[in-house]
N, CA, C and O of each residue as an XYZ file, in Angstrom:
456
protein
N       0.840     -1.182      0.000
C       0.000      0.000      0.000
C       0.885      1.246      0.000
O       1.787      1.393      0.824
N       0.601      2.128     -0.942
C       1.381      3.348     -1.049
C       0.873      4.372     -0.049
O      -0.333      4.572      0.099
N       1.802      5.014      0.629
C       1.428      6.043      1.592
C       2.399      7.212      1.472
O       3.617      7.034      1.475
N       1.832      8.409      1.368
C       2.612      9.643      1.347
C       2.140     10.496      2.512
O       0.945     10.763      2.643
N       3.060     10.921      3.352
C       2.695     11.687      4.540
C       3.464     12.999      4.549
O       4.692     13.018      4.641
N       2.718     14.097      4.451
C       3.337     15.422      4.462
C       3.433     15.958      5.889
O       2.645     15.595      6.762
N       4.402     16.815      6.098
C       4.539     17.532      7.361
C       5.254     18.847      7.105
O       5.871     19.045      6.058
N       5.161     19.744      8.081
C       5.906     20.994      7.990
C       5.082     22.220      7.663
O       5.612     23.331      7.637
N       3.800     22.044      7.413
C       2.959     23.202      7.134
C       2.718     24.022      8.389
O       3.084     23.622      9.494
N       2.092     25.184      8.194
C       1.793     26.025      9.339
C       1.515     27.451      8.922
O       1.291     27.750      7.749
N       1.535     28.322      9.916
C       1.303     29.745      9.711
C       2.635     30.481      9.733
O       3.451     30.280     10.632
N       2.849     31.330      8.743
C       4.094     32.077      8.661
C       3.790     33.481      8.143
O       2.844     33.678      7.380
N       4.582     34.433      8.554
C       4.404     35.812      8.091
C       4.958     35.980      6.675
O       5.852     35.238      6.267
N       4.441     36.936      5.937
C       5.018     37.222      4.606
C       6.517     37.457      4.705
O       7.001     38.130      5.615
N       7.247     36.881      3.741
C       8.698     36.958      3.757
C       9.365     35.828      4.512
O      10.583     35.665      4.444
N       8.584     35.056      5.225
C       9.129     33.965      6.013
C       9.383     32.709      5.200
O       9.210     32.688      3.981
N       9.799     31.658      5.903
C      10.154     30.389      5.259
C       9.486     29.219      5.970
O       9.190     29.268      7.164
N       9.265     28.181      5.200
C       8.805     26.896      5.720
C       9.455     25.798      4.898
O       9.804     26.004      3.735
N       9.617     24.628      5.508
C      10.118     23.476      4.776
C       9.134     22.333      4.945
O       8.873     21.882      6.060
N       8.596     21.874      3.839
C       7.682     20.741      3.838
C       8.456     19.452      3.591
O       9.438     19.426      2.848
N       7.990     18.387      4.233
C       8.565     17.066      4.024
C       7.472     16.099      3.593
O       6.309     16.241      3.972
N       7.864     15.119      2.799
C       6.935     14.076      2.354
C       7.622     12.735      2.481
O       8.524     12.412      1.709
N       7.192     11.956      3.461
C       7.706     10.615      3.637
C       6.895      9.618      2.838
O       5.665      9.632      2.890
N       7.573      8.751      2.097
C       6.882      7.809      1.220
C       7.156      6.378      1.637
O       8.252      6.044      2.088
N       6.150      5.542      1.480
C       6.298      4.109      1.694
C       5.446      3.377      0.674
O       4.475      3.922      0.149
N       5.826      2.120      0.396
C       5.043      1.331     -0.547
C       5.429      1.528     -2.003
O       4.805      0.952     -2.894
N       6.455      2.338     -2.252
C       6.957      2.545     -3.614
C       8.465      2.401     -3.600
O       9.099      2.489     -2.548
N       9.036      2.178     -4.779
C      10.495      2.226     -4.886
C      10.832      3.697     -5.092
O      10.822      4.204     -6.214
N      11.125      4.360     -4.002
C      11.236      5.812     -3.994
C      12.262      6.315     -4.997
O      12.040      7.326     -5.663
N      13.377      5.618     -5.106
C      14.494      6.130     -5.909
C      14.153      6.249     -7.390
O      14.786      7.028     -8.102
N      13.162      5.490     -7.870
C      12.810      5.570     -9.288
C      11.470      6.271     -9.510
O      10.931      6.264    -10.616
N      10.949      6.866     -8.463
C       9.671      7.562     -8.558
C       9.881      9.043     -8.848
O      10.837      9.656     -8.373
N       8.978      9.599     -9.628
C       8.907     11.048     -9.754
C       8.185     11.576     -8.526
O       7.128     11.061     -8.161
N       8.731     12.579     -7.896
C       8.109     13.189     -6.719
C       7.774     14.638     -7.026
O       8.428     15.281     -7.848
N       6.766     15.135     -6.367
C       6.393     16.516     -6.635
C       5.502     17.088     -5.562
O       5.071     16.407     -4.632
N       5.245     18.367     -5.732
C       4.345     19.092     -4.848
C       3.337     19.863     -5.704
O       3.695     20.509     -6.689
N       2.091     19.776     -5.306
C       1.014     20.557     -5.894
C       0.366     21.345     -4.754
O       0.587     21.061     -3.577
N      -0.425     22.323     -5.124
C      -1.155     23.076     -4.106
C      -2.528     23.465     -4.620
O      -2.756     23.581     -5.824
N      -3.435     23.665     -3.679
C      -4.769     24.145     -4.015
C      -5.109     25.274     -3.062
O      -5.234     25.081     -1.852
N      -5.254     26.458     -3.641
C      -5.653     27.626     -2.866
C      -7.173     27.693     -2.800
O      -7.850     27.127     -3.659
N      -7.708     28.358     -1.819
C      -9.171     28.462     -1.697
C      -9.801     29.009     -2.972
O      -9.399     30.065     -3.462
N     -10.778     28.301     -3.505
C     -11.500     28.756     -4.687
C     -10.750     28.590     -5.991
O     -11.203     29.065     -7.033
N      -9.595     27.915     -5.949
C      -8.803     27.754     -7.172
C      -8.569     26.286     -7.489
O      -8.772     25.409     -6.649
N      -8.136     26.040     -8.721
C      -7.798     24.687     -9.135
C      -6.458     24.271     -8.519
O      -5.628     25.107     -8.162
N      -6.278     22.963     -8.409
C      -4.977     22.459     -7.965
C      -3.924     22.797     -9.015
O      -4.182     22.663    -10.211
N      -2.762     23.225     -8.592
C      -1.714     23.604     -9.540
C      -0.378     22.985     -9.141
O      -0.095     22.740     -7.968
N       0.417     22.748    -10.163
C       1.755     22.216     -9.947
C       2.622     23.270     -9.280
O       2.585     24.445     -9.645
N       3.397     22.840     -8.302
C       4.391     23.710     -7.680
C       5.785     23.324     -8.174
O       6.527     24.170     -8.674
N       6.138     22.049     -8.034
C       7.471     21.604     -8.446
C       7.485     20.086     -8.546
O       6.750     19.396     -7.840
N       8.329     19.580     -9.432
C       8.544     18.137     -9.525
C      10.036     17.858     -9.631
O      10.815     18.699    -10.078
N      10.413     16.652     -9.207
C      11.799     16.206     -9.314
C      11.779     14.751     -9.739
O      11.123     13.920     -9.112
N      12.497     14.449    -10.799
C      12.504     13.089    -11.320
C      13.550     12.238    -10.600
O      14.311     12.730     -9.767
N      13.567     10.962    -10.939
C      14.579     10.077    -10.369
C      15.972     10.490    -10.797
O      16.943     10.215    -10.092
N      16.085     11.144    -11.940
C      17.360     11.640    -12.433
C      17.647     13.067    -12.013
O      18.576     13.702    -12.513
N      16.830     13.569    -11.082
C      17.009     14.916    -10.510
C      16.740     16.021    -11.526
O      17.269     17.124    -11.392
N      15.921     15.740    -12.543
C      15.403     16.817    -13.384
C      14.304     17.521    -12.610
O      13.420     16.874    -12.048
N      14.356     18.834    -12.580
C      13.461     19.622    -11.734
C      12.671     20.622    -12.572
O      13.199     21.251    -13.488
N      11.395     20.748    -12.230
C      10.538     21.762    -12.849
C       9.838     22.544    -11.747
O       9.447     21.992    -10.719
N       9.689     23.842    -11.987
C       8.990     24.716    -11.055
C       7.902     25.488    -11.786
O       8.035     25.807    -12.967
N       6.829     25.781    -11.069
C       5.866     26.749    -11.565
C       6.546     28.116    -11.609
O       7.385     28.430    -10.765
N       6.175     28.922    -12.597
C       6.793     30.256    -12.724
C       6.595     31.081    -11.445
O       7.449     31.888    -11.079
N       5.478     30.870    -10.784
C       5.152     31.687     -9.615
C       6.055     31.414     -8.416
O       6.084     32.206     -7.474
N       6.797     30.296     -8.438
C       7.644     29.971     -7.281
C       9.126     29.926     -7.618
O       9.957     29.748     -6.728
N       9.466     30.084     -8.887
C      10.869     30.026     -9.292
C      11.682     31.061     -8.538
O      11.280     32.218     -8.413
N      12.837     30.628     -8.035
C      13.712     31.523     -7.298
C      13.373     31.634     -5.824
O      14.153     32.188     -5.049
N      12.226     31.118     -5.427
C      11.818     31.176     -4.016
C      11.707     29.792     -3.385
O      12.016     29.621     -2.206
N      11.270     28.811     -4.159
C      11.073     27.452     -3.651
C      12.152     26.539     -4.211
O      12.638     26.734     -5.325
N      12.519     25.535     -3.415
C      13.486     24.530     -3.847
C      12.970     23.142     -3.498
O      12.681     22.850     -2.337
N      12.858     22.295     -4.506
C      12.463     20.908     -4.279
C      13.710     20.048     -4.207
O      14.679     20.288     -4.927
N      13.688     19.055     -3.348
C      14.813     18.133     -3.225
C      14.298     16.773     -2.784
O      13.130     16.617     -2.427
N      15.190     15.795     -2.816
C      14.812     14.452     -2.402
C      16.005     13.774     -1.745
O      17.157     14.036     -2.091
N      15.708     12.906     -0.798
C      16.722     12.092     -0.135
C      16.278     10.639     -0.305
O      15.406     10.158      0.418
N      16.882      9.955     -1.261
C      16.469      8.583     -1.552
C      16.755      7.637     -0.389
O      16.050      6.644     -0.212
N      17.765      7.930      0.390
C      18.088      7.078      1.537
C      16.996      7.147      2.610
O      16.802      6.198      3.369
N      16.293      8.268      2.665
C      15.242      8.452      3.674
C      13.840      8.335      3.087
O      12.852      8.502      3.803
N      13.744      8.047      1.770
C      12.429      7.970      1.113
C      11.616      9.232      1.376
O      10.422      9.163      1.668
N      12.266     10.372      1.273
C      11.619     11.633      1.629
C      11.905     12.702      0.570
O      13.027     12.846      0.086
N      10.854     13.438      0.233
C      10.979     14.607     -0.636
C      10.731     15.854      0.198
O      10.022     15.814      1.204
N      11.320     16.953     -0.232
C      11.224     18.195      0.521
C      10.828     19.343     -0.397
O      11.036     19.302     -1.610
N      10.255     20.360      0.216
C       9.993     21.610     -0.481
C      10.384     22.747      0.460
O       9.685     23.030      1.432
N      11.499     23.387      0.160
C      11.938     24.547      0.927
C      11.288     25.777      0.309
O      11.468     26.061     -0.875
N      10.536     26.496      1.119
C       9.795     27.657      0.629
C      10.312     28.904      1.331
O      10.186     29.035      2.549
N      10.885     29.810      0.571
C      11.414     31.070      1.099
C      10.642     32.246      0.517
O       9.919     32.109     -0.469
N      10.806     33.384      1.137
C      10.147     34.616      0.663
C       8.667     34.387      0.405
O       8.137     34.769     -0.638
N       8.020     33.768      1.355
C       6.611     33.407      1.174
C       5.724     34.631      1.055
O       5.960     35.662      1.684
N       4.698     34.489      0.229
C       3.743     35.564     -0.040
C       2.344     35.105      0.375
O       2.085     33.903      0.438
N       1.455     36.032      0.652
C       0.084     35.624      0.985
C      -0.549     34.745     -0.093
O      -1.352     33.865      0.218
N      -0.199     34.974     -1.337
C      -0.774     34.160     -2.417
C      -0.236     32.733     -2.455
O      -0.716     31.914     -3.239
N       0.745     32.428     -1.626
C       1.211     31.041     -1.490
C       0.334     30.243     -0.528
O       0.509     29.032     -0.389
N      -0.591     30.903      0.123
C      -1.503     30.217      1.033
C      -2.312     29.167      0.284
O      -2.991     29.472     -0.696
N      -2.230     27.929      0.757
C      -2.895     26.810      0.072
C      -2.692     25.546      0.884
O      -1.911     25.515      1.836
N      -3.406     24.512      0.492
C      -3.087     23.165      0.966
C      -2.083     22.580     -0.018
O      -2.320     22.549     -1.226
N      -0.971     22.123      0.512
C       0.103     21.582     -0.315
C       0.050     20.048     -0.249
O      -0.022     19.449      0.824
N       0.089     19.451     -1.426
C      -0.022     17.998     -1.545
C       1.259     17.408     -2.125
O       1.792     17.894     -3.123
N       1.729     16.371     -1.489
C       2.832     15.599     -2.034
C       2.288     14.673     -3.113
O       1.171     14.166     -3.011
N       3.084     14.465     -4.134
C       2.688     13.665     -5.288
C       3.822     12.707     -5.632
O       4.999     13.062     -5.567
N       3.443     11.492     -5.996
C       4.417     10.510     -6.470
C       3.863      9.826     -7.701
O       2.675      9.513     -7.783
N       4.752      9.601     -8.661
C       4.365      8.798     -9.819
C       5.264      7.573     -9.853
O       6.473      7.666    -10.067
N       4.634      6.417     -9.633
C       5.330      5.130     -9.642
C       4.383      4.151    -10.301
O       3.724      3.355     -9.632
N       4.325      4.220    -11.624
C       3.351      3.407    -12.349
C       1.980      4.063    -12.369
O       1.317      4.095    -13.405
N       1.567      4.573    -11.252
C       0.313      5.309    -11.091
C       0.598      6.580    -10.293
O       1.688      6.782     -9.758
N      -0.434      7.425    -10.238
C      -0.280      8.660     -9.461
C      -0.758      8.437     -8.031
O      -1.776      7.785     -7.800
N      -0.021      8.978     -7.087
C      -0.388      8.871     -5.677
C      -0.299     10.253     -5.043
O       0.514     11.093     -5.431
N      -1.168     10.460     -4.048
C      -1.247     11.765     -3.386
C      -1.220     11.596     -1.872
O      -1.724     10.615     -1.326
N      -0.616     12.581     -1.211
C      -0.713     12.647      0.235
C      -2.008     13.315      0.649
O      -2.821     13.692     -0.194
N      -2.195     13.459      1.958
C      -3.439     14.007      2.475
C      -3.434     15.537      2.489
O      -4.482     16.161      2.653
N      -2.276     16.127      2.320
C      -2.165     17.580      2.255
C      -1.778     18.200      3.582
O      -2.093     17.672      4.649
N      -1.091     19.326      3.500
C      -0.728     20.090      4.685
C      -0.998     21.568      4.397
O      -0.673     22.076      3.324
N      -1.592     22.237      5.365
C      -1.989     23.626      5.173
C      -0.802     24.554      5.369
O      -0.061     24.443      6.346
N      -0.635     25.470      4.426
C       0.341     26.550      4.549
C      -0.427     27.863      4.482
O      -1.130     28.130      3.507
N      -0.292     28.674      5.512
C      -0.964     29.962      5.565
C       0.076     31.059      5.742
O       0.863     31.045      6.688
N       0.063     32.006      4.818
C       1.000     33.126      4.862
C       0.198     34.390      5.160
O      -0.555     34.880      4.319
N       0.373     34.899      6.362
C      -0.437     36.032      6.796
C       0.263     36.772      7.922
O       0.977     36.178      8.731
N       0.043     38.081      7.958
C       0.591     38.868      9.058
C      -0.446     39.016     10.171
O      -0.171     39.650     11.190
């Protein structure tokens, strides 16, 4: 059974930072594509960043230069370092894995507000 568990969300002031983690089980993590998506209130789910098994990385234009995706295959964990956070980054952030099929975590809330 595939399981993705996110952690690290919370409330942060504009300009602040957060680091999200996604622990994976039930997949061969090292050959899986990992990623982060988000859904803001009243909006569609959107891609934030992905990282392939070969460490090819893609970012949404809205987060380039502020967010960094990474992975630690030894720990079966993907990360999303978020810096210079803006109120418009407020959303539920979902971990994503592609290993034959698509898998999603339960989501973690990120709120950027003063």
